[in-house]
C-alpha positions in Angstrom: -45.5 -61.8 49.3 -42.3 -59.7 49.8 -40.6 -59.1 53.2 -40.5 -55.4 54.0 -37.1 -55.7 55.8 -35.6 -56.4 52.4 -36.7 -53.4 51.0 -35.3 -51.2 53.4 -31.6 -49.3 52.7 -29.0 -50.3 54.9 -26.3 -47.9 55.7 -23.7 -49.3 53.4 -25.8 -48.9 50.2 -26.7 -45.3 51.1 -22.9 -44.4 52.0 -21.9 -46.2 48.6 -24.4 -44.1 46.7 -23.2 -40.6 48.5 -19.7 -41.9 47.6 -20.2 -42.5 43.9 -22.3 -39.2 43.8 -19.0 -37.4 45.2 -16.7 -39.3 43.0 -18.9 -38.3 40.1 -19.1 -34.7 40.9 -15.5 -34.2 41.7 -14.5 -36.0 38.2 -16.9 -33.4 36.6 -15.0 -30.6 37.9 -11.6 -32.1 37.5 -12.6 -32.6 33.9 -13.8 -29.0 33.3 -10.7 -27.7 34.8 -8.5 -30.0 32.3 -10.3 -29.0 29.4 -10.7 -25.4 30.3 -8.8 -23.4 27.7 -5.7 -21.6 28.8 -5.3 -17.7 28.9 -3.7 -16.5 26.0 0.2 -15.9 26.4 1.6 -12.7 25.4 3.1 -14.2 22.1 -0.4 -15.3 21.0 -1.5 -11.8 21.7 1.5 -10.3 19.9 0.6 -12.5 16.8 -3.3 -11.4 17.0 -1.9 -7.8 17.1 0.2 -8.5 14.2 -2.5 -9.8 12.1 -4.9 -6.9 12.9 -2.1 -4.5 11.9 -1.8 -6.3 8.8 -5.2 -6.3 7.9 -5.5 -2.6 8.8 -2.8 -1.7 6.5 -4.4 -3.9 3.8 -7.7 -2.1 4.2 -5.8 1.3 4.1 -3.9 0.4 0.9 -7.4 -0.7 -0.7 -8.7 2.5 0.1 -5.9 4.4 -1.3 -6.0 2.3 -4.7 -9.7 2.8 -5.0 -9.2 6.6 -4.6 -6.5 6.8 -7.2 -8.5 4.6 -9.6 -11.4 7.3 -9.2 -9.0 10.3 -9.3 -7.7 8.9 -12.6 -11.1 8.6 -14.2 -12.2 11.9 -12.7 -8.9 13.4 -14.3 -9.9 11.7 -17.8 -13.4 12.7 -17.5 -14.4 8.9 -17.9 -15.9 6.5 -15.7 -14.7 2.9 -14.8 -17.8 1.4 -16.3 -17.5 3.4 -19.9 -13.3 2.3 -19.7 -14.5 -1.4 -19.0 -17.1 -1.0 -21.9 -14.5 -0.1 -24.4 -12.2 -2.9 -23.4 -14.9 -5.1 -23.8 -15.8 -3.9 -27.1 -12.2 -4.0 -28.1 -11.9 -7.4 -27.6 -15.5 -8.6 -29.0 -15.2 -7.0 -32.5 -12.4 -8.6 -34.6 -10.2 -5.9 -36.4 -10.9 -5.5 -40.2 -7.3 -6.2 -40.9 -7.5 -9.7 -39.4 -9.8 -12.3 -40.6 -11.1 -15.1 -38.3 -8.8 -18.3 -38.4 -10.7 -21.2 -40.0 -10.6 -24.2 -38.0 
């Protein structure tokens, strides 16, 4: 059969097992620190702030434009949908003075 003395762990193999374990764990922590994102620099924060300011100004400009369009239609006593319907109808119906071209 098998000799039980061959199945015992000697001190050298246990030591190398722990040594490999320590190397792997330390490698994991070193890799984690290496791949960890850096803290944003002040330049990146300034760029982000500039972008958010531009987006905010765009939203304000969009709101002002929408208010101007609504005010125009309120002053003219028309609605945007009725104005667009008139435009669509003017493009759909050919004028009586012009005849469609024959291909």
